[in-house]
C-alpha positions as CSV (number, residue, x, y, z in Angstrom):
1,M,173.4,140.8,165.3
2,A,169.6,141.2,165.3
3,T,167.1,140.0,167.8
4,D,163.6,138.5,167.4
5,H,160.5,138.9,169.6
6,F,161.9,136.5,172.1
7,S,165.0,138.7,172.5
8,R,167.0,135.8,171.2
9,P,170.0,136.7,169.1
10,V,169.9,135.5,165.5
11,P,172.7,135.6,163.0
12,S,173.1,138.6,160.7
13,V,172.8,137.6,157.0
14,P,176.0,138.0,155.1
15,A,176.4,138.7,151.4
16,A,174.6,136.2,149.2
17,L,176.5,132.9,149.0
18,P,177.4,131.5,145.5
19,N,175.2,128.9,143.9
20,L,176.6,125.5,143.1
21,K,178.0,125.1,139.6
22,I,177.6,121.8,137.8
23,I,181.3,121.0,138.0
24,T,181.1,121.4,141.8
25,M,178.1,119.0,142.0
26,F,180.1,116.4,140.1
27,R,183.0,117.0,142.4
28,L,180.8,116.4,145.4
29,G,179.7,113.2,143.7
30,L,183.2,111.8,144.0
31,F,182.4,111.0,147.7
32,Q,179.3,109.0,146.6
33,A,181.4,107.3,143.9
34,G,183.7,106.1,146.7
35,L,180.8,104.7,148.7
36,G,179.6,102.9,145.6
37,I,183.0,101.3,145.2
38,M,183.0,100.2,148.9
39,S,179.5,98.7,148.7
40,L,180.7,96.7,145.7
41,L,183.6,95.3,147.6
42,T,181.6,94.2,150.6
43,L,178.4,93.1,149.0
44,G,179.5,92.3,145.4
45,V,182.7,90.4,146.1
46,L,182.9,89.3,149.8
47,N,179.4,87.8,149.9
48,R,179.9,85.9,146.7
49,V,183.3,84.5,147.9
50,M,181.8,83.5,151.3
51,I,178.7,81.8,149.9
52,K,180.1,80.2,146.8
53,E,183.8,79.7,147.2
54,L,184.0,79.2,151.0
55,A,180.5,77.4,151.2
56,I,179.4,79.4,154.3
57,P,175.6,79.4,154.7
58,A,173.9,82.4,153.1
59,T,172.1,83.2,156.4
60,I,175.3,83.5,158.3
61,V,177.0,85.5,155.5
62,A,174.0,87.9,155.3
63,G,173.7,88.3,159.0
64,A,177.4,89.2,159.4
65,I,177.4,91.7,156.6
66,A,174.1,93.2,157.7
67,M,175.7,94.3,161.0
68,H,177.0,97.4,159.1
69,Q,173.3,98.4,158.7
70,I,172.0,97.2,162.0
71,V,174.2,99.8,163.8
72,A,172.2,102.4,161.8
73,P,170.7,104.2,164.9
74,A,174.2,105.8,165.1
75,R,173.2,107.8,162.0
76,V,170.7,109.9,164.0
77,W,173.4,110.6,166.7
78,F,176.1,111.5,164.1
79,G,173.6,113.7,162.3
80,Q,172.7,115.5,165.5
81,M,176.4,115.8,166.4
82,S,177.1,117.4,163.1
83,D,174.3,119.9,163.7
84,A,175.6,120.7,167.2
85,K,179.3,120.1,167.5
86,P,181.6,121.3,164.8
87,I,185.0,119.6,164.2
88,W,187.9,121.8,163.2
89,G,185.3,124.6,162.7
90,Y,183.2,122.5,160.2
91,H,179.8,121.1,161.0
92,R,180.0,118.4,158.3
93,T,183.4,118.0,156.7
94,G,185.4,116.9,159.7
95,Y,182.9,114.0,160.3
96,V,183.1,113.0,156.6
97,W,186.9,112.8,156.7
98,M,187.2,110.9,160.0
99,G,184.5,108.4,158.9
100,A,186.1,107.8,155.6
101,A,189.5,107.0,157.2
102,L,187.8,104.5,159.5
103,F,185.6,102.6,157.0
104,T,188.5,102.1,154.6
105,I,190.6,100.5,157.3
106,A,187.7,98.4,158.6
107,S,187.0,97.0,155.1
108,F,190.6,95.6,154.9
109,L,190.2,94.1,158.4
110,A,186.9,92.4,157.4
111,V,188.5,90.5,154.5
112,Q,191.3,89.2,156.7
113,V,188.7,87.8,159.1
114,V,186.8,86.2,156.2
115,W,189.9,84.1,155.3
116,Q,190.3,83.0,158.9
117,L,186.6,82.1,159.0
118,G,186.9,80.0,155.8
119,N,189.9,78.3,157.1
120,S,188.2,77.4,160.4
121,V,185.2,76.0,158.6
122,E,187.4,73.8,156.4
123,T,189.7,72.5,159.2
124,S,187.3,72.4,162.2
125,G,183.8,72.5,160.9
126,W,181.1,74.5,162.7
127,T,182.8,74.4,166.2
128,T,183.2,77.1,168.9
129,P,186.3,78.7,167.2
130,T,184.4,79.0,163.9
131,Y,181.5,80.7,165.6
132,G,184.0,83.0,167.3
133,W,185.3,84.1,163.8
134,V,181.7,84.7,162.8
135,G,181.2,86.9,165.8
136,L,184.4,88.8,165.1
137,L,183.4,89.3,161.4
138,A,180.0,90.7,162.6
139,F,181.9,93.0,165.0
140,V,184.2,94.3,162.2
141,F,181.2,95.0,160.0
142,A,179.5,96.8,162.8
143,L,182.6,99.1,163.1
144,Y,182.5,99.5,159.3
145,G,178.8,100.6,159.6
146,I,179.5,103.1,162.4
147,A,182.3,104.6,160.3
148,I,179.9,104.8,157.2
149,S,177.3,106.4,159.4
150,S,179.7,109.0,160.8
151,S,180.7,110.0,157.3
152,S,177.7,109.6,155.0
153,T,175.0,111.2,157.2
154,P,176.9,114.5,157.7
155,F,177.7,114.5,153.9
156,A,174.0,114.2,153.1
157,A,173.3,117.1,155.6
158,L,176.0,119.1,153.8
159,L,173.9,118.7,150.6
160,V,171.0,120.3,152.4
161,D,173.2,123.1,153.7
162,I,174.7,124.1,150.4
163,S,171.7,123.8,148.1
164,E,168.4,125.7,147.5
165,E,165.1,124.1,146.8
166,D,165.3,124.9,143.1
167,N,168.6,123.2,142.4
168,R,168.3,120.4,144.9
169,P,166.8,117.8,142.5
170,K,169.6,118.4,140.1
171,L,172.2,118.1,142.9
172,V,170.6,114.9,144.1
173,G,170.5,113.5,140.6
174,I,174.2,114.2,139.9
175,V,175.5,113.2,143.3
176,W,173.6,109.9,143.4
177,S,174.5,109.3,139.7
178,M,178.1,109.4,140.8
179,L,177.3,106.6,143.3
180,M,176.4,104.5,140.3
181,V,179.5,105.6,138.5
182,G,181.5,104.3,141.4
183,I,179.7,101.0,141.3
184,I,180.2,100.7,137.5
185,V,183.9,101.7,137.6
186,G,184.5,99.5,140.6
187,A,182.8,96.6,138.9
188,I,184.8,97.0,135.8
189,I,188.1,97.4,137.6
190,T,187.4,94.6,140.1
191,G,186.1,92.3,137.3
192,G,189.3,93.0,135.4
193,L,191.5,92.2,138.3
194,L,189.6,89.0,139.0
195,K,189.2,87.8,135.4
196,T,192.0,85.2,135.7
197,I,189.9,83.5,138.5
198,D,187.5,80.8,137.3
199,L,185.4,78.3,139.2
200,D,188.5,75.9,139.6
201,T,191.1,78.5,140.7
202,P,192.8,77.5,144.0
203,L,191.7,79.4,147.0
204,E,195.2,80.8,147.7
205,V,195.2,82.6,144.4
206,V,191.7,84.0,145.1
207,Q,192.9,85.3,148.5
208,A,195.9,87.0,147.0
209,S,193.9,88.8,144.3
210,I,191.2,89.9,146.7
211,N,193.7,91.1,149.3
212,R,195.4,93.3,146.7
213,I,192.0,94.8,145.8
214,F,191.1,95.5,149.4
215,T,194.4,97.3,149.9
216,V,194.5,99.6,146.9
217,I,190.9,100.5,146.3
218,P,190.0,101.7,149.8
219,A,193.1,104.0,149.7
220,V,191.8,105.4,146.4
221,V,188.3,105.9,148.0
222,F,189.8,108.0,150.9
223,G,191.6,110.2,148.3
224,L,188.3,110.7,146.4
225,T,186.7,111.8,149.7
226,L,189.3,114.5,150.2
227,V,189.0,115.8,146.6
228,A,185.2,115.9,146.9
229,T,184.9,117.9,150.1
230,V,187.9,120.1,150.7
231,G,186.7,123.8,150.8
232,I,183.1,123.1,149.9
233,E,181.5,123.8,153.3
234,K,183.4,127.0,153.9
235,K,182.4,128.4,150.5
236,Y,178.8,127.2,150.0
237,S,177.2,126.3,153.3
238,R,174.1,128.2,154.3
239,Y,173.8,126.6,157.7
240,K,174.6,129.7,159.6
241,T,172.1,131.8,157.8
242,R,169.3,129.3,157.9
243,S,169.5,127.8,161.3
244,A,167.8,129.4,164.3
245,L,170.0,127.1,166.4
246,V,173.3,128.5,165.4
247,D,175.4,130.2,168.2
248,R,173.5,128.0,170.7
249,E,174.6,124.7,169.3
250,D,175.7,123.2,172.6
251,Q,172.2,123.6,174.0
252,I,170.5,121.6,171.2
253,T,170.5,118.0,172.6
254,L,169.6,114.9,170.8
255,S,166.4,114.5,172.8
256,R,165.2,118.0,171.8
257,A,166.1,117.4,168.2
258,L,164.1,114.2,168.2
259,K,161.0,116.2,169.4
260,V,161.2,118.1,166.2
261,L,161.7,114.8,164.3
262,T,158.6,113.2,165.8
263,A,156.3,116.2,165.7
264,S,154.8,115.5,162.3
265,R,152.7,112.5,161.4
266,Q,154.2,112.8,157.9
267,T,157.7,112.1,159.2
268,G,156.5,108.7,160.5
269,L,154.7,107.9,157.2
270,F,157.7,108.7,155.1
271,F,160.0,106.8,157.5
272,V,157.9,103.6,157.0
273,F,157.6,104.2,153.2
274,L,161.4,104.5,153.0
275,L,161.7,101.3,155.1
276,V,159.4,99.3,152.8
277,M,160.8,100.7,149.5
278,T,164.4,100.1,150.5
279,I,163.8,96.6,151.6
280,C,162.3,95.9,148.2
281,L,165.2,97.5,146.3
282,F,167.8,95.6,148.2
283,F,166.2,92.2,148.8
284,Q,168.3,90.8,146.0
285,E,171.6,92.3,147.2
286,P,173.0,89.3,149.1
287,I,171.9,86.7,146.5
288,L,172.2,88.2,143.0
289,E,175.8,87.2,142.5
290,P,175.3,83.7,143.9
291,Y,172.2,83.5,141.7
292,G,174.4,84.2,138.7
293,G,177.0,81.6,139.8
294,E,174.6,78.8,140.7
295,V,171.8,79.1,138.2
296,F,173.7,80.6,135.2
297,G,177.1,79.1,135.8
298,M,178.9,82.5,135.8
299,T,182.4,83.1,137.2
300,I,183.3,85.6,140.0
301,A,184.4,88.2,137.5
302,E,181.2,87.7,135.5
303,T,178.9,88.0,138.5
304,T,180.8,91.0,139.8
305,K,180.2,92.7,136.5
306,L,176.4,92.3,137.1
307,N,176.9,95.4,139.3
308,A,178.1,97.3,136.3
309,F,174.8,96.6,134.5
310,W,172.8,97.5,137.6
311,G,174.8,100.6,138.1
312,S,174.5,101.6,134.4
313,G,170.7,101.2,134.5
314,T,170.6,103.2,137.7
315,L,172.8,105.9,136.3
316,I,170.5,106.3,133.2
317,G,167.5,106.3,135.5
318,L,169.0,109.0,137.8
319,S,170.1,111.1,134.9
320,F,166.7,111.1,133.2
321,T,164.7,111.5,136.4
322,G,166.4,114.6,137.9
323,F,166.3,116.6,134.7
324,L,163.3,115.2,132.8
325,I,160.8,113.1,134.8
326,V,160.6,115.0,138.1
327,P,159.9,118.4,136.5
328,R,157.0,116.8,134.5
329,L,155.5,114.4,136.9
330,G,156.5,115.8,140.3
331,K,158.5,114.1,143.0
332,K,155.7,111.9,144.4
333,N,154.4,110.6,141.1
334,T,157.9,110.0,139.9
335,T,158.6,107.8,143.0
336,K,155.4,105.8,142.4
337,L,156.4,105.2,138.8
338,G,159.7,103.9,139.9
339,C,158.1,101.5,142.4
340,F,155.9,100.0,139.7
341,L,158.9,99.6,137.4
342,V,161.0,97.9,140.1
343,A,158.2,95.3,140.6
344,A,158.3,94.6,136.8
345,A,162.1,94.3,136.9
346,F,162.0,91.5,139.5
347,I,159.5,89.6,137.3
348,L,162.1,89.8,134.5
349,I,164.8,88.5,136.8
350,I,162.7,85.5,137.6
351,L,161.9,84.9,133.9
352,A,165.6,85.2,133.0
353,G,166.3,82.2,135.3
354,L,164.0,80.1,133.1
355,T,166.3,80.7,130.1
356,R,169.6,80.3,132.0
357,A,171.1,82.7,129.6
358,P,173.5,85.2,131.2
359,A,172.6,87.8,128.6
360,M,169.0,87.8,129.8
361,L,170.0,88.2,133.4
362,R,172.2,91.1,132.5
363,M,169.3,92.8,130.7
364,A,167.0,92.2,133.6
365,V,169.5,93.7,136.0
366,L,169.9,96.7,133.7
367,V,166.1,97.2,133.9
368,L,166.2,96.9,137.7
369,G,168.9,99.5,137.8
370,F,166.9,101.9,135.6
371,A,163.8,101.5,137.8
372,S,165.9,101.9,141.0
373,G,167.3,105.2,139.6
374,I,163.9,106.6,139.1
375,T,162.7,105.5,142.5
376,T,165.8,106.7,144.3
377,T,165.8,110.2,142.7
378,G,162.1,110.7,143.5
379,A,162.4,109.5,147.0
380,L,165.6,111.5,147.8
381,S,164.0,114.7,146.5
382,L,161.0,114.1,148.7
383,M,163.4,113.3,151.6
384,L,165.2,116.6,151.4
385,D,161.8,118.4,151.2
386,L,160.8,116.5,154.4
387,T,163.9,117.9,156.2
388,A,163.9,120.9,158.6
389,A,166.9,123.1,158.0
390,E,167.5,123.8,161.7
391,T,168.0,120.1,162.4
392,A,169.1,118.8,159.0
393,G,171.7,116.4,160.4
394,T,169.1,114.8,162.7
395,F,166.5,114.5,159.9
396,I,169.1,113.1,157.4
397,G,170.2,110.7,160.2
398,A,166.6,109.5,160.6
399,W,166.2,108.9,156.8
400,G,169.5,107.2,156.8
401,L,168.4,105.1,159.7
402,S,165.3,104.0,157.8
403,Q,167.3,103.0,154.8
404,A,170.0,101.3,156.8
405,L,167.5,99.3,158.8
406,A,165.8,98.4,155.6
407,R,169.0,97.2,153.9
408,A,169.9,95.2,157.0
409,T,166.5,93.6,157.0
410,A,166.7,92.9,153.3
411,T,170.2,91.4,153.5
412,V,169.3,89.1,156.4
413,A,165.8,88.2,155.0
414,G,167.1,87.6,151.5
415,G,169.8,85.2,152.7
416,A,167.5,83.4,155.2
417,L,164.7,83.1,152.6
418,L,167.2,81.5,150.2
419,D,168.3,79.0,152.8
420,L,164.7,78.3,153.6
421,G,163.8,77.8,149.9
422,R,166.7,75.4,149.4
423,S,165.5,73.3,152.3
424,F,162.2,72.4,150.7
425,L,162.6,73.3,147.0
426,S,164.7,70.9,144.9
427,A,165.6,73.3,142.0
428,P,167.9,76.3,142.8
429,L,165.9,78.5,140.5
430,L,162.7,78.0,142.6
431,A,164.6,78.9,145.8
432,Y,166.0,82.1,144.3
433,G,162.6,82.8,142.7
434,L,161.0,82.7,146.2
435,V,163.4,85.5,147.2
436,F,162.8,87.6,144.1
437,V,159.0,87.5,144.3
438,M,158.8,89.2,147.7
439,P,159.8,92.7,146.4
440,I,157.0,92.6,143.8
441,F,154.3,92.6,146.6
442,G,156.4,95.0,148.8
443,M,156.5,97.7,146.1
444,M,152.7,97.7,145.9
445,L,152.6,98.4,149.7
446,A,155.2,101.1,149.3
447,V,153.0,102.9,146.7
448,R,150.0,102.8,149.1
449,L,152.1,104.4,151.9
450,L,153.5,107.0,149.6
451,S,149.9,108.1,148.6
452,R,149.4,109.3,152.2
453,V,152.6,111.5,152.3
454,N,151.9,115.3,152.3
455,V,154.9,117.6,152.1
456,Q,152.9,120.8,152.9
457,E,151.5,119.2,156.1
458,F,155.0,118.3,157.2
459,Q,156.5,121.7,156.6
460,T,153.8,123.4,158.6
461,E,154.0,121.0,161.5
462,A,157.8,121.0,161.6
463,K,158.0,124.8,161.8
464,A,155.6,124.8,164.7
465,A,157.6,122.1,166.5
466,I,160.9,123.9,166.0
467,A,159.4,127.1,167.4
468,K,158.1,125.2,170.4
469,V,161.5,123.5,171.1
470,L,163.2,126.9,171.0
471,E,160.6,128.5,173.3
472,Q,161.1,125.7,175.8
473,E,164.8,126.3,175.9
474,L,164.5,130.0,176.7
């Protein structure tokens, strides 16, 4: 064990750790695939059923579902905990496993509460018991969100721990591509299981089919989590060789980690950029399936399969970006290009409504997915560059917080704006168009914010902040 000029012990560097192979990157992506499947179940199936089949106002539906993002501040805490408090000897893996077990259970509980809420609306109307079920649904989604936070944030920090700067864009591209694979596969499987359901199917049949899906698929997702992560941290993690905080983990409190997080002006700029960009990407999330059902006359199975088109486009965008676009344009310019393309895609979605042709909507959603893939890869690569190795979990938690708050805002705002549009616009297309036009302007703001981000400035300020925090602790 060597010492530095502060006489603080630092870890000896062991033999060089192996680099990640492509097959291992795809294996890690199985966890993200599972998250993609889960997001499809909650946002692609449940929200459609509540809004269209159960006739629950979109604002209430979006507000309840958004609770899983509103609890996002927990991400910073779980990130810091994974930096400071290993579970079963692992900084990241134990948190991933526990979180996955909890969010799969919570998803099944949520769908049971949905049926009780629908029954209460039908039999009692909007009375106190009905609002009680709304509150319970929001609470279950909050538990679901906490479980997601406790699992996904340490997983993202694990990606920092096991990668080097030169292979990180490739790892990001593959792992987030697998998120889209999960959405595509989940959409195909779920659409297949729901294909016997049409607009006139009795609610009891709908309930039985969806209960079956929410029993089997979450169990499969937990299995994918285990396959993705068993043995990875032990073999590949560079945490102990990179972090000046190792062997003193219990002394690194959340407040001290936050001092590092807030030391650089660049951190705040990037936080706000992520907030705006993610709001724009997910503004359509609570209303896309209802849009397909109400404007285009599509069935539940057909609107669920819209996620497959979005996921396919995103997968293509992710694949091209990590290997071809980022090496040529750079991470920042790639992200800007993606923002412009997202704005163009929303214009296509609005124009598709004028034709009322489902094929046009599918094509527009495919383009939106492609643009989202480019934006996501560029932004994630920048995010990992704007992460200090010593407090990777805390930084990843902060980025996750920004994205989760943005998705919560987008979910609630999208649903509320739809209800507002319906109140004074007679045509459904105009009400939905009001929602889709907002991200077009938002992406222009995101580009302006991104122009002010400077990775080199961040890295210099973060190193100085970490040194200062360590010096204060001596």
